[in-house]
N, C-alpha and C positions, 0 to 999 in steps of 0.2 A: 370620566366616570359614567357607567351605564346604570340608569335607574330601572329597577325591576318592580313592577306592581306586586302588592301582596298576593293577588290572585294568581299571577304568573308564577311567583315563587312557590306558592302552595302546589300548583300543578306540577312544577318541576320536582318538588320533593316527593310527591306521590309517585311520579314516574321513575324516579331514581331508586326508590326503596322498594322495588319489587322482590318477591321471595326468590331466593337463590336458585330454587329448583326450576323456576320459570326462565331465568336468564341462562342457566347452564344446559346446553343441549345434550350433555352426556348423562344427565340424571333423568331416569325414567320415572314419571309420575305413576303411582299405583292406579290400577283400574278402579272405576267406581262400581261397587257391588250393585246387583240388580235392584235391590230394595232401595238404595239411595237414588238410583236413576229414576225410579218411579216417583220418589218423593220430591225430586227437584222440579219445581214449577216456576213459571214466570210470575212477576208481581200481579199481572192481570188475572192469573188463575188462582192466586191465593191473596185475597184482599187483606188489607191491614184491619184488624179487628179492634178498632179504637172504640171507646165509649162514645156513643152518639152516632156512630157510623151505621149504615144499613146492614142488617144481618144478611150474609150471603144466602141466596136462594138455592135450592137443590131439589131434585126429585129422587125419591127413594122408596124401597119396599119396606113395609112395616107390618106388624101383626094385625093392623086394621086395614091392610090393603096398600096400594100405591098412593103416594101423596106428593103434592107440590108444597114445599114448606111454607111459603108465604100465603098460599091459599088455605093451608091448614090453620095458620094463625088467625086469618080473617081480621075481625075488628076487636080481637081480644089481646090480652097479654099472654106471653108464653114462657115456659121454662124448658130449655133443651139441656139435658144432662147426659153425660156419657159414662160408659162402663167398660172396663178392659175386656171382659169376656162373660159368656153365659156360665152358669154353674160355678161361680166364684163366691167365696163366703161373704166378703164385705159387700159386694154388689147385691147379693141376695137380701141382706139385712136392709140395705138402703132402699131398694125398690119396694120392699114390704112396708117400710115406714112411709114412703111417699104415697103408696096406694091408700094407706089408712087416713091420710090427710087430704084426700081428694075433695071432700066437701069444703074444707077450709080454703083451698085454692079456688074452687068454683065460686065461693062467696066473693072473692076478689077479682073475678072475671079472668082467671088465669087458666090456660090450658097447659097440661104437662105432656112432654114427649121424651122418652128415653132413647138411648142409643147403645147398642152393644156390638162388639166387633166379632160377631158370628152371623151366620145366615139364618133364614127363617126356620130351617129344619129343626133347630134346637131351641128356638125362642119359646115355642109352645110348651114343651116339657118343662123348661125352666120356670115359666110362669106358674105352672101347676105346683112346683116346689115352693115358690115364693108364697103363693096363697096358703099352702099347707103350713109352712113354717111360721108365717106371720098372722095366720088366721084372718085373712083379708081377701079381697076380690080386686085384683089389679085390672083396671079398665082403660088406662091410657095406652097409646101405641108405643111400641119399641121398634126403633129403626134397625134393620139388618144392614150392618156395615162391615161385612167380612173383608172387603178390599180396602177398607180405611179411607175411602174417598171423602166422606163427610168429616171424619175425624181429622184428616189433613187439611181440608178446606177451612175448618174452624181451629186449626192448630192445637188439637187435643193430644199432642205428642211432645214430651219433654226431651231434652238433649240426651239424658241417660237412656231413655227408651229407644233412641235411634240405634243404640248398641245392644238393646235387649230384643233381638229379633226372634220371632216365633218360627215354627217349623216350615211355614210358607215363605219365609224371608221377608215378612212385613212387620213394621214396628208396632208394638203394643200401644194402646191408648191410655190416657190418664183420666182422672175423675174431674171433669170440667162441668161448670154450670154457667149457662148464659140466660140472663133475664132480658126478654125482648118485649118492647111495648107495641101497642096497636099500629104504630107508624113503621113497624118492622125495624126499629132502631135498637141497637144493643145498649142497654142501660146499666148493666152490671155483669161482671164476670167473676168467677171463683175457680181457682185451679188447685187441685189436691193431688198428691202423689197416689199411686195405685194402692199403697199400703194404708191410707188414712180414709176412714169413712166420713161422710158429710154430716152436717147438722141440719135437719129439716126445719127446726124451729128458727134457725138463723136465716134460712132461705125465705121463710114466710115473713120474718121480721123486716128484711131488706125490701121486700115487695111492699109491705105496709109503709115503709119510709118513703120509697119512691112515689107511691100513689098519693100519699099525704102531701108530699112536697109539690107534686103537680097540681093538686086540687087547691091547696091552701096557700101556696107560695111561701113555704117555710123550709128550713133545714132541720135535721134532727141530730141531737148530741150523742155522745157515747152511751151505749147500752139502751138507747131509747126503745120503748114499746108503746103501742097505741094507748093514749090517755096521759102519758107523761108530757111535761113541758117541752115545747119546741123552741127553736132559735129563730129570731127575726133576722133575715139576711141583711148584711151590711149595706146593700143597695137601697134599703128602705129606711128613710129617716124616722126618728122617734115619733114625731108629730103624725106622720102618715100611718105609722104602725099602730098608734093608739086609735086612730079613726077606723082602721081596718080590723084590728084584733081586740080592742078594748084595753084590758089591763096588761101592762108591760112591766116586767121586772128587770131593771137595768143593773147588771153586775159591773160592767165596764161599758164605755161608749160603744165598743165593738161587740159586746156580748150581752144581748138582751133576750129575755125569755118571755114566752106567752103560752097560752094553752088553747088548743083548737078542738079539744075533746077527742073522742075515739073515731 
């Protein structure tokens, strides 16, 4: 009897179950469209965007001039949010709403930067429309990403959009939100289809949650807003929690609430 290690057996299975088109020399594989070839990159070129990983840096042209993204963030928090195109109805309402909340984000030490899959030539006219429609004054930069380099670097393209190619043969983008902290680490992501507008109040709420957790060492429950009770992490025992926070409301040994104010 020949003994085969599980690893060897697994390798054998993987090699034996190759797609038939690869094994059969008489079946011709379809050529890759130009748009797909452009989108194909190595792992080094497209980092895995896990929570806690460093946000990929890039240089880009914006409505406020050329930027280096990490230098733009500096020692602040940042929100990077993408838009499928200029002069689109949902995007227009979103940017107007974010522009109106500028002071709320500034109070939280947050810089906003948008991205749209068009060049600078149309960004200016679009901003005029946004200001007129929403009665606001949009002041944060918008990245010109006509070639989708930043959109693909941040994986702002869903599988369906790979089939939804525009007249230039490049995939459209989706509505993505990245919350990035002063250490340039991705703390939260949200992905919306192009048909669904975002909720600015929720973006603000999750920033409050992240910052409260960092400063106070707590976690936040469902629908939490500043001023509500927070949760004592399981890693902190009740005696230590009482010394740190004062009053503790214990629902279960693993579910304990306290209040840290706003």
